Rosetta silent file (secondary structure, phi, psi, omega in degrees, C-alpha in Angstrom):
SEQUENCE: MSDNRYRVVAGVLVRVLVLNLAVALAKIGYGYLSGAISILSDGFHSLTDSLSNVAALVGVRVSRKPPDKEHPYGHRKFETLAAAAIGAGLLLVMVEIGRTALARLRSDQPVEVTTTAFAVMSGTLIVNILVARYERNKAEALGSEVLLADSMHTRSDIFTSLTVIVALVGVLLGYPLLDLVAAAIVMVFIARAGWGIITATSDILADRMVIQADDLRTVVLSVPDVLGCHHIRTRGSADHVFLDLHIWLNPEMRLDHAHAKSHMVKDLLMKRYPQIADAVIHIEPPPQAGS
SCORE:     score description
SCORE:     0.000 S_00000001
   1 L     0.000  127.908  178.987   68.404   82.015   90.659 S_00000001
   2 L   -66.298  157.572 -179.628   66.553   82.632   87.388 S_00000001
   3 H   -59.436  -39.960 -178.674   67.541   80.588   84.354 S_00000001
   4 H   -66.580  -44.123  179.400   68.846   83.685   82.583 S_00000001
   5 H   -64.176  -40.457  178.257   70.921   84.802   85.574 S_00000001
   6 H   -60.388  -45.936 -178.639   72.290   81.284   85.987 S_00000001
   7 H   -61.716  -39.808 -179.411   73.347   81.111   82.346 S_00000001
   8 H   -67.658  -47.823 -179.858   75.107   84.476   82.555 S_00000001
   9 H   -62.334  -44.674  179.548   76.905   83.658   85.823 S_00000001
  10 H   -63.355  -39.476  178.138   77.864   80.176   84.601 S_00000001
  11 H   -62.409  -41.977  177.063   79.130   81.614   81.314 S_00000001
  12 H   -61.196  -45.594 -177.775   81.333   84.106   83.167 S_00000001
  13 H   -64.657  -38.218  179.910   82.739   81.343   85.378 S_00000001
  14 H   -66.354  -44.124  179.377   83.531   79.048   82.436 S_00000001
  15 H   -63.331  -42.057  179.303   85.386   81.794   80.570 S_00000001
  16 H   -67.097  -37.269  178.684   87.329   82.745   83.696 S_00000001
  17 H   -58.476  -46.301 -179.635   88.084   79.063   84.391 S_00000001
  18 H   -60.994  -44.725 -179.115   89.780   78.615   81.009 S_00000001
  19 H   -67.985  -40.135  179.665   91.929   81.722   81.474 S_00000001
  20 H   -64.574  -39.451  177.396   92.848   80.827   85.062 S_00000001
  21 H   -61.798  -42.937  179.916   93.943   77.330   84.008 S_00000001
  22 H   -62.289  -43.797  179.557   96.185   78.779   81.291 S_00000001
  23 H   -63.306  -46.523 -177.480   97.763   81.229   83.760 S_00000001
  24 H   -63.003  -45.991 -178.244   98.298   78.551   86.430 S_00000001
  25 H   -64.274  -37.108  178.733   99.865   76.007   84.082 S_00000001
  26 H   -63.837  -44.687 -178.746  102.244   78.605   82.656 S_00000001
  27 H   -69.692  -45.885 -178.149  103.487   79.613   86.115 S_00000001
  28 H   -64.357  -43.397  179.714  103.704   76.103   87.543 S_00000001
  29 H   -59.756  -48.374 -179.741  105.478   74.756   84.477 S_00000001
  30 H   -70.576  -33.200  178.919  108.096   77.471   84.471 S_00000001
  31 H   -60.859  -43.194  177.792  108.390   77.365   88.262 S_00000001
  32 H   -67.574  -39.236 -178.246  109.392   73.700   88.190 S_00000001
  33 H   -68.136  -38.554 -174.417  111.778   74.221   85.274 S_00000001
  34 H   -92.582  -20.804 -175.712  113.554   77.224   86.789 S_00000001
  35 L    81.070   10.268  179.838  113.413   76.295   90.469 S_00000001
  36 L   -80.649  106.298 -176.571  111.885   79.667   91.333 S_00000001
  37 H   -66.847  -28.850  179.327  109.736   78.950   94.380 S_00000001
  38 H   -66.059  -43.444  178.920  108.059   82.350   94.102 S_00000001
  39 H   -67.985  -42.152  178.894  106.789   81.601   90.580 S_00000001
  40 H   -61.785  -43.496  178.934  105.795   78.067   91.566 S_00000001
  41 H   -63.019  -42.677  178.647  103.905   79.363   94.612 S_00000001
  42 H   -64.586  -32.837  176.891  102.152   81.963   92.517 S_00000001
  43 H   -65.703  -42.031  176.452  101.233   79.200   90.079 S_00000001
  44 H   -65.176  -36.120  175.836   99.596   77.151   92.841 S_00000001
  45 H   -60.557  -44.663  178.932   97.785   80.283   93.931 S_00000001
  46 H   -67.263  -32.761  178.696   96.462   80.698   90.406 S_00000001
  47 H   -64.157  -33.911  177.692   95.516   77.012   90.276 S_00000001
  48 H   -66.644  -24.375  173.940   93.215   77.532   93.235 S_00000001
  49 H   -59.666  -43.414 -179.840   91.427   80.119   91.110 S_00000001
  50 H   -65.133  -43.044  178.040   90.476   77.311   88.739 S_00000001
  51 H   -63.465  -35.914  177.773   89.334   75.071   91.585 S_00000001
  52 H   -65.609  -38.667  177.457   87.300   77.978   92.916 S_00000001
  53 H   -60.966  -41.085  178.710   85.646   78.390   89.530 S_00000001
  54 H   -64.337  -45.503  178.691   84.624   74.727   89.584 S_00000001
  55 H   -61.402  -39.320 -179.955   83.235   75.063   93.134 S_00000001
  56 H   -67.063  -39.442  177.969   81.361   78.200   92.110 S_00000001
  57 H   -61.132  -42.046  177.363   79.845   76.487   89.065 S_00000001
  58 H   -64.109  -43.646 -178.215   78.539   73.697   91.297 S_00000001
  59 H   -61.969  -46.552 -177.325   77.238   76.240   93.796 S_00000001
  60 H   -71.757  -27.293  176.803   75.306   78.375   91.326 S_00000001
  61 H   -66.633  -43.192  179.350   73.840   75.277   89.667 S_00000001
  62 H   -70.459  -39.144 -174.571   72.387   74.071   92.962 S_00000001
  63 H   -67.947  -17.022 -178.964   71.304   77.554   94.083 S_00000001
  64 L   -79.484  -10.724  179.815   69.071   78.011   91.014 S_00000001
  65 L   -62.074  138.641 -178.370   66.702   75.265   92.168 S_00000001
  66 L   -72.317  165.409  176.494   63.289   76.696   93.107 S_00000001
  67 L   -58.440  147.567  176.252   61.882   76.498   96.652 S_00000001
  68 L  -137.359 -173.156 -175.117   60.457   73.127   97.651 S_00000001
  69 L   -61.430  -39.650 -178.737   58.789   71.543  100.668 S_00000001
  70 L   -84.035  -19.235 -177.826   62.085   71.011  102.522 S_00000001
  71 L  -130.821   71.176 -175.283   63.600   74.343  101.410 S_00000001
  72 L   -63.912  -21.870  178.217   60.764   76.910  101.460 S_00000001
  73 L   -92.492    5.992 -179.938   63.240   79.801  101.239 S_00000001
  74 L    89.865 -165.905 -173.825   64.945   78.350   98.177 S_00000001
  75 L  -124.001   22.816 -173.871   68.550   77.243   97.694 S_00000001
  76 L   -64.322  -26.033 -177.769   70.388   80.546   97.388 S_00000001
  77 H   -69.967  -13.807  174.375   72.670   79.836  100.348 S_00000001
  78 H   -66.499  -32.120  175.222   74.368   77.115   98.324 S_00000001
  79 H   -65.777  -40.195  177.618   75.860   79.939   96.258 S_00000001
  80 H   -65.483  -39.183  177.004   77.073   81.509   99.492 S_00000001
  81 H   -62.486  -37.746  177.531   78.537   78.165  100.585 S_00000001
  82 H   -63.588  -40.028  176.781   80.424   77.981   97.286 S_00000001
  83 H   -63.575  -39.691  177.900   81.863   81.425   97.987 S_00000001
  84 H   -64.099  -36.191  178.201   82.906   80.245  101.453 S_00000001
  85 H   -63.371  -33.955  176.528   84.620   77.230   99.876 S_00000001
  86 H   -61.961  -45.241  179.188   86.693   79.640   97.787 S_00000001
  87 H   -63.660  -41.964  178.433   87.900   81.349  100.943 S_00000001
  88 H   -64.202  -37.990  178.157   88.701   78.036  102.625 S_00000001
  89 H   -62.666  -36.563  177.135   90.629   76.926   99.545 S_00000001
  90 H   -62.783  -42.124 -179.063   92.777   80.043   99.746 S_00000001
  91 H   -68.011  -34.720  178.615   93.737   79.298  103.331 S_00000001
  92 H   -68.352  -41.064 -179.129   94.633   75.699  102.472 S_00000001
  93 H   -68.406  -28.659  176.383   96.891   76.696   99.584 S_00000001
  94 H   -59.640  -42.626  178.793   98.662   79.142  101.904 S_00000001
  95 H   -63.559  -41.417 -179.157   99.703   76.190  104.053 S_00000001
  96 H   -64.757  -39.945  178.307  100.938   74.278  100.994 S_00000001
  97 H   -63.634  -41.775  178.355  103.051   77.216   99.835 S_00000001
  98 H   -60.799  -41.588  178.888  104.651   77.469  103.273 S_00000001
  99 H   -63.804  -42.235 -179.956  105.537   73.778  103.217 S_00000001
 100 H   -66.450  -39.478  179.941  107.071   74.093   99.737 S_00000001
 101 H   -64.908  -40.481  178.597  109.070   77.177  100.735 S_00000001
 102 H   -64.724  -39.347  178.051  110.531   75.418  103.788 S_00000001
 103 H   -64.158  -39.674  178.656  111.564   72.442  101.649 S_00000001
 104 H   -66.722  -38.444 -179.775  113.280   74.771   99.200 S_00000001
 105 H   -62.126  -36.045 -179.732  115.102   76.567  102.042 S_00000001
 106 H   -76.437  -26.711 -173.593  116.606   73.275  103.198 S_00000001
 107 H   -86.156  -21.800 -177.146  117.651   72.158   99.707 S_00000001
 108 L    57.074   32.742  179.209  119.584   75.309   98.648 S_00000001
 109 L   -69.230  130.581 -179.200  118.484   74.699   95.046 S_00000001
 110 L   -68.837  150.789 -179.973  119.718   77.528   92.787 S_00000001
 111 L  -102.720  129.100  178.354  117.171   79.767   91.081 S_00000001
 112 L  -103.007  114.472 -179.357  117.414   80.318   87.329 S_00000001
 113 L  -115.188  120.576 -179.259  115.980   83.676   86.276 S_00000001
 114 L  -128.181  178.945  176.845  115.851   84.504   82.574 S_00000001
 115 H   -63.605  -25.671  177.138  113.916   86.819   80.293 S_00000001
 116 H   -62.415  -38.384  179.071  111.419   83.977   79.912 S_00000001
 117 H   -59.812  -44.706  179.591  110.561   84.290   83.606 S_00000001
 118 H   -68.617  -33.766  177.875  109.712   87.960   83.175 S_00000001
 119 H   -65.914  -43.831  179.172  107.739   87.194   80.016 S_00000001
 120 H   -62.670  -48.140 -176.792  105.687   84.525   81.804 S_00000001
 121 H   -67.890  -39.750 -179.664  104.993   86.715   84.818 S_00000001
 122 H   -68.130  -42.425  179.786  104.205   89.836   82.788 S_00000001
 123 H   -63.598  -45.700 -179.778  101.900   87.977   80.415 S_00000001
 124 H   -69.382  -29.953  177.241   99.975   86.243   83.190 S_00000001
 125 H   -63.210  -43.821  179.497   99.779   89.524   85.129 S_00000001
 126 H   -62.411  -42.891  178.475   98.012   91.203   82.219 S_00000001
 127 H   -61.633  -43.543 -179.931   95.570   88.297   81.966 S_00000001
 128 H   -61.750  -41.101  179.105   94.848   88.475   85.713 S_00000001
 129 H   -61.610  -46.378 -179.367   94.133   92.205   85.551 S_00000001
 130 H   -65.733  -41.881 -179.580   91.684   91.756   82.683 S_00000001
 131 H   -65.455  -45.856 -178.382   89.983   88.743   84.302 S_00000001
 132 H   -62.150  -42.215 -179.812   89.593   90.415   87.711 S_00000001
 133 H   -66.755  -44.213  179.523   88.116   93.562   86.174 S_00000001
 134 H   -61.079  -46.379 -176.320   85.765   91.587   83.928 S_00000001
 135 H   -69.950  -37.770  178.901   84.549   89.339   86.745 S_00000001
 136 H   -66.163  -40.975  178.114   84.044   92.166   89.242 S_00000001
 137 H   -61.503  -41.697  178.141   82.013   94.168   86.710 S_00000001
 138 H   -67.246  -37.648  179.222   79.822   91.128   86.082 S_00000001
 139 H   -62.142  -43.433 -179.872   79.472   90.515   89.835 S_00000001
 140 H   -69.293  -38.019  179.853   78.231   94.054   90.409 S_00000001
 141 H   -67.496  -36.402 -176.778   75.887   93.936   87.428 S_00000001
 142 H   -96.119  -10.480 -176.550   74.381   90.603   88.500 S_00000001
 143 L    62.797   40.888 -175.763   74.603   91.116   92.272 S_00000001
 144 L  -104.789  116.958  179.232   76.366   87.762   92.635 S_00000001
 145 H   -69.255  -27.383 -179.426   78.403   87.187   95.804 S_00000001
 146 H   -72.280  -37.285  175.421   80.081   84.132   94.290 S_00000001
 147 H   -69.089  -36.942  178.352   81.397   86.149   91.333 S_00000001
 148 H   -65.154  -43.693  178.242   82.485   88.909   93.690 S_00000001
 149 H   -62.252  -42.020 -178.959   84.340   86.423   95.902 S_00000001
 150 H   -67.995  -34.759  178.140   85.999   84.851   92.892 S_00000001
 151 H   -68.680  -33.877  175.699   87.054   88.248   91.547 S_00000001
 152 H   -64.538  -39.580  176.985   88.658   89.026   94.927 S_00000001
 153 H   -61.272  -48.131 -179.827   90.568   85.773   94.643 S_00000001
 154 H   -65.446  -37.246  179.963   91.770   86.659   91.138 S_00000001
 155 H   -62.848  -33.448  178.444   92.625   90.203   92.218 S_00000001
 156 H   -64.148  -27.533  176.097   94.962   88.813   94.863 S_00000001
 157 H   -62.286  -32.772 -179.536   96.904   87.198   91.995 S_00000001
 158 H   -61.604  -47.868 -177.775   97.702   90.664   90.663 S_00000001
 159 H   -68.985  -38.398  179.408   99.478   91.704   93.845 S_00000001
 160 H   -68.579  -37.262  178.407  101.290   88.411   94.253 S_00000001
 161 H   -65.014  -40.043  176.656  102.493   88.492   90.652 S_00000001
 162 H   -62.489  -40.292  177.968  103.869   91.998   91.128 S_00000001
 163 H   -62.349  -42.253 -179.987  105.654   90.810   94.259 S_00000001
 164 H   -64.542  -41.034  179.438  107.183   87.893   92.368 S_00000001
 165 H   -61.506  -43.220  177.499  108.409   90.160   89.562 S_00000001
 166 H   -62.032  -40.688  179.301  110.144   92.419   92.101 S_00000001
 167 H   -64.103  -38.935  179.192  111.709   89.342   93.725 S_00000001
 168 H   -63.132  -38.371  176.369  113.015   88.098   90.374 S_00000001
 169 H   -62.560  -41.570  178.433  114.745   91.429   89.837 S_00000001
 170 H   -63.433  -39.053  177.841  116.332   91.032   93.276 S_00000001
 171 H   -62.352  -42.400  178.026  117.547   87.513   92.437 S_00000001
 172 H   -62.040  -30.803 -179.428  119.203   88.873   89.287 S_00000001
 173 L   -84.346    1.379  175.262  120.937   91.495   91.411 S_00000001
 174 L   101.681   22.272  178.671  122.402   88.804   93.645 S_00000001
 175 L  -122.163   75.849 -174.694  119.824   88.389   96.401 S_00000001
 176 L   -63.966  -24.481  179.493  118.466   84.832   95.986 S_00000001
 177 H   -65.839  -18.596  178.517  116.662   84.882   99.349 S_00000001
 178 H   -63.026  -23.823  176.395  114.219   87.374   97.858 S_00000001
 179 H   -62.649  -43.727  178.258  112.670   84.429   96.044 S_00000001
 180 H   -72.565  -34.634  176.914  111.641   82.932   99.395 S_00000001
 181 H   -61.481  -41.889  178.516  110.633   86.336  100.748 S_00000001
 182 H   -62.602  -39.302  177.923  108.282   86.734   97.797 S_00000001
 183 H   -61.617  -38.958  178.466  106.773   83.317   98.541 S_00000001
 184 H   -66.245  -39.269  178.302  106.099   84.461  102.111 S_00000001
 185 H   -65.382  -38.678  176.176  104.454   87.656  100.862 S_00000001
 186 H   -57.028  -41.490  179.198  102.278   85.562   98.534 S_00000001
 187 H   -61.192  -38.934  179.937  101.107   83.659  101.608 S_00000001
 188 H   -65.215  -44.301  178.421  100.098   86.911  103.320 S_00000001
 189 H   -61.420  -41.770 -179.678   98.054   88.028  100.312 S_00000001
 190 H   -64.254  -44.990 -179.760   96.356   84.645  100.134 S_00000001
 191 H   -61.662  -41.766 -179.248   95.522   84.661  103.850 S_00000001
 192 H   -64.547  -45.673  179.997   94.082   88.161  103.657 S_00000001
 193 H   -64.708  -43.126 -179.458   91.883   87.374  100.657 S_00000001
 194 H   -62.335  -43.960 -179.505   90.720   84.089  102.160 S_00000001
 195 H   -65.564  -38.874  178.832   89.813   85.660  105.497 S_00000001
 196 H   -62.603  -41.029  179.639   87.926   88.488  103.790 S_00000001
 197 H   -67.996  -43.391 -178.043   85.824   86.054  101.775 S_00000001
 198 H   -63.660  -42.852 -179.506   85.087   83.835  104.774 S_00000001
 199 H   -66.914  -37.583 -179.881   83.972   86.744  106.978 S_00000001
 200 H   -66.376  -43.777 -179.042   81.741   88.158  104.214 S_00000001
 201 H   -72.915  -30.476  178.740   80.018   84.832  103.546 S_00000001
 202 H   -66.457  -30.412  176.043   79.666   84.051  107.251 S_00000001
 203 H   -61.330  -39.456  179.348   77.607   87.246  107.628 S_00000001
 204 H   -70.478  -45.527 -179.001   75.118   85.849  105.124 S_00000001
 205 H   -65.370  -28.731  179.534   75.052   82.380  106.670 S_00000001
 206 L   -90.335    8.358  177.782   74.571   83.910  110.126 S_00000001
 207 L    59.606   44.432  175.293   71.627   86.010  108.865 S_00000001
 208 L   -67.854  148.071 -179.751   73.256   89.358  109.494 S_00000001
 209 L   -55.528  134.563 -176.393   71.015   92.374  108.804 S_00000001
 210 L  -100.751  -44.068 -179.906   71.118   93.319  105.118 S_00000001
 211 L  -115.167  134.854 -178.079   69.109   96.580  104.966 S_00000001
 212 L   -60.714  134.536 -177.366   69.248   99.166  107.748 S_00000001
 213 H   -61.803  -38.812 -178.624   66.087   99.167  109.889 S_00000001
 214 H   -63.782  -36.107  178.231   65.878  102.984  109.977 S_00000001
 215 H   -66.026  -41.628  178.576   65.860  103.139  106.166 S_00000001
 216 H   -67.475  -39.326 -179.464   63.024  100.638  106.004 S_00000001
 217 H   -61.816  -38.884  178.888   61.104  102.431  108.750 S_00000001
 218 H   -60.273  -42.396  178.965   61.228  105.679  106.784 S_00000001
 219 H   -65.382  -45.583 -177.891   59.614  103.990  103.792 S_00000001
 220 H   -61.000  -44.786 -176.499   56.939  102.301  105.924 S_00000001
 221 H   -71.593   -9.105  176.345   55.955  105.518  107.718 S_00000001
 222 L   -79.972  -10.516  178.754   55.441  107.259  104.371 S_00000001
 223 L   -81.936  126.674 -179.694   52.330  105.107  103.834 S_00000001
 224 L   -56.705  143.317  176.319   49.156  106.938  105.004 S_00000001
 225 L    77.034   -4.216  175.163   47.474  105.619  108.170 S_00000001
 226 L   -83.897  118.239 -174.276   50.553  103.644  109.286 S_00000001
 227 L   -86.421  -16.703  179.969   51.175  104.785  112.859 S_00000001
 228 E   167.878  178.391  177.385   54.539  103.115  113.318 S_00000001
 229 E  -156.658  155.775  177.412   56.516   99.917  112.887 S_00000001
 230 E  -158.476 -174.910 -176.778   58.944   97.732  114.820 S_00000001
 231 E    51.995   48.211 -178.714   60.529   94.282  114.940 S_00000001
 232 E   -84.686  124.649 -178.575   62.193   94.955  111.579 S_00000001
 233 E  -136.517  135.764  173.595   64.344   92.041  110.410 S_00000001
 234 E  -131.628  151.389  175.916   66.189   91.346  107.187 S_00000001
 235 E  -155.719  166.699  178.997   68.404   88.473  106.132 S_00000001
 236 E   117.954 -162.596  179.190   69.889   86.956  102.998 S_00000001
 237 E  -100.408  174.091 -173.645   72.411   88.126  100.405 S_00000001
 238 L   -59.530  -31.500 -175.929   72.767   91.544   98.839 S_00000001
 239 L  -107.210    6.560 -175.801   70.567   90.647   95.869 S_00000001
 240 E  -150.821   87.468 -170.245   68.095   88.267   97.590 S_00000001
 241 E  -109.516  138.372  171.106   66.651   89.650  100.823 S_00000001
 242 E  -108.326  134.635 -174.893   63.895   88.333  103.087 S_00000001
 243 E  -129.174  139.878  166.302   62.125   90.933  105.233 S_00000001
 244 E  -143.172  145.458 -179.532   59.569   90.831  108.015 S_00000001
 245 E  -157.744  166.442  177.857   58.242   93.630  110.222 S_00000001
 246 E  -111.545  135.442  175.526   55.249   94.720  112.297 S_00000001
 247 E  -115.540  148.673  178.927   53.168   97.808  111.441 S_00000001
 248 E  -100.928  126.928  176.803   50.819   99.689  113.777 S_00000001
 249 L  -126.951  159.530  178.007   47.355  100.527  112.503 S_00000001
 250 L   -57.760  125.047 -178.264   44.307  102.039  114.119 S_00000001
 251 L   -63.061  -16.254  178.402   42.577   99.216  116.038 S_00000001
 252 L   -84.618   -7.742 -177.805   39.225  100.535  114.774 S_00000001
 253 L   -68.446  138.281  177.843   40.235   99.947  111.151 S_00000001
 254 L   -61.957  148.564 -175.624   38.283   97.225  109.362 S_00000001
 255 H   -60.758  -41.989 -179.164   40.227   94.014  108.828 S_00000001
 256 H   -65.848  -34.858  177.158   39.966   94.126  105.032 S_00000001
 257 H   -69.500  -39.888  178.214   41.212   97.731  105.020 S_00000001
 258 H   -64.039  -39.863  178.692   44.097   96.825  107.327 S_00000001
 259 H   -63.496  -42.692  178.737   44.973   93.914  105.072 S_00000001
 260 H   -64.154  -37.431  179.519   44.972   96.197  102.025 S_00000001
 261 H   -65.173  -38.184  178.492   47.154   98.687  103.898 S_00000001
 262 H   -63.795  -35.217  177.430   49.729   95.962  104.662 S_00000001
 263 H   -69.733  -33.337  174.943   49.914   95.167  100.944 S_00000001
 264 H   -62.383  -42.766  178.266   50.528   98.843  100.208 S_00000001
 265 H   -62.355  -47.140 -178.868   53.443   98.757  102.624 S_00000001
 266 H   -61.868  -46.560 -178.492   54.813   95.562  101.098 S_00000001
 267 H   -62.905  -40.047  179.970   54.482   96.795   97.512 S_00000001
 268 H   -66.433  -41.502  179.045   56.189  100.097   98.332 S_00000001
 269 H   -63.082  -43.842 -177.896   59.078   98.349  100.100 S_00000001
 270 H   -71.597  -25.597  174.907   59.629   95.911   97.245 S_00000001
 271 H   -74.128  -42.356 -178.804   59.498   98.766   94.736 S_00000001
 272 H   -71.355  -33.388 -179.660   62.018  100.833   96.716 S_00000001
 273 L  -125.523   88.086 -176.808   64.256   97.824   97.335 S_00000001
 274 L   -62.066  -18.205 -179.744   64.088   95.452   94.321 S_00000001
 275 L   -73.987   -9.141  177.462   66.483   93.059   96.067 S_00000001
 276 E   -74.406  116.602  179.603   63.700   92.063   98.475 S_00000001
 277 E   -80.719  -33.768  179.042   62.537   88.609   97.389 S_00000001
 278 E  -158.253  146.815  178.944   59.706   88.431   99.909 S_00000001
 279 E  -135.067  133.751  177.196   58.313   90.558  102.721 S_00000001
 280 E  -111.598  120.055 -177.572   55.996   89.521  105.548 S_00000001
 281 E  -109.870  117.884  177.850   54.010   92.377  107.106 S_00000001
 282 E   -93.943  140.354 -179.352   52.388   91.758  110.488 S_00000001
 283 E  -106.376  134.241  176.667   49.443   93.947  111.554 S_00000001
 284 E  -157.343  158.439  176.674   48.919   95.049  115.167 S_00000001
 285 L   -75.050  159.681  178.780   47.537   98.003  117.124 S_00000001
 286 L   -66.039  152.572 -179.325   49.970  100.568  118.523 S_00000001
 287 L   -64.272  148.356  177.948   51.286   99.810  122.023 S_00000001
 288 L   -69.243  148.474  179.019   49.367  101.216  124.932 S_00000001
 289 L   -59.496  130.761  179.328   50.878  104.239  126.632 S_00000001
 290 L    86.001   -3.935 -179.480   53.282  103.186  129.346 S_00000001
 291 L   -89.755    0.000    0.000   53.479   99.577  128.105 S_00000001
């Protein structure tokens, strides 16, 4: 990660961290005071946003280190690991919310719903909407999977907060069990967001193909004298791709000309796909007929 990109990503995460902490503390504080398990659960959900921001800050700091002898491909996967930690944190908080909801069900503690509850939930909802939109826009502009994962986490807060507000209206109308129902719905949203983040980051860690082979082949075959290509492989994240492939050249071509032709292929690919960090082009003659 370049120094400039690191500073921008870190700056976004710090600003989001401050806002997430304010939202979480407001919900948790009022949740304990009122006994509303739905608000308290939503507060813990928001608190994990802050923990995710901290994990992401650590991840992007490590991922900016340049390649070294032990890590010739660099340290970018640490950013992906930080994104995976966000997903794992979501699944853990889901378990905690379930435990808290069961304890509340056994205690029969009454829920106090006032205009303050709606003010807290409405205010934090507006903050969540603004934060999620801001962070997603920055993620797309910077091509950062950790910002994208964190924005998905924050976006899940929007839906859970709306669910809690609906539940509070139900409690006022004489249906106190809706408070626990809302807590259960919060758990579903958390599980869905966590699973989505984990599956997305696991694709990167498992070196899933990033750019379609047919698209790359089309670019390669547009270079004069290239007879074909195969063994096309890509891996990495959306904004940091490693590519290697084999091209077929006339076996009578001089070695220096073949070498120059491979650089033409590489330069064209990296121009067409700026996200390619490095490309290795292997030279070989076309396969014999029938082989």
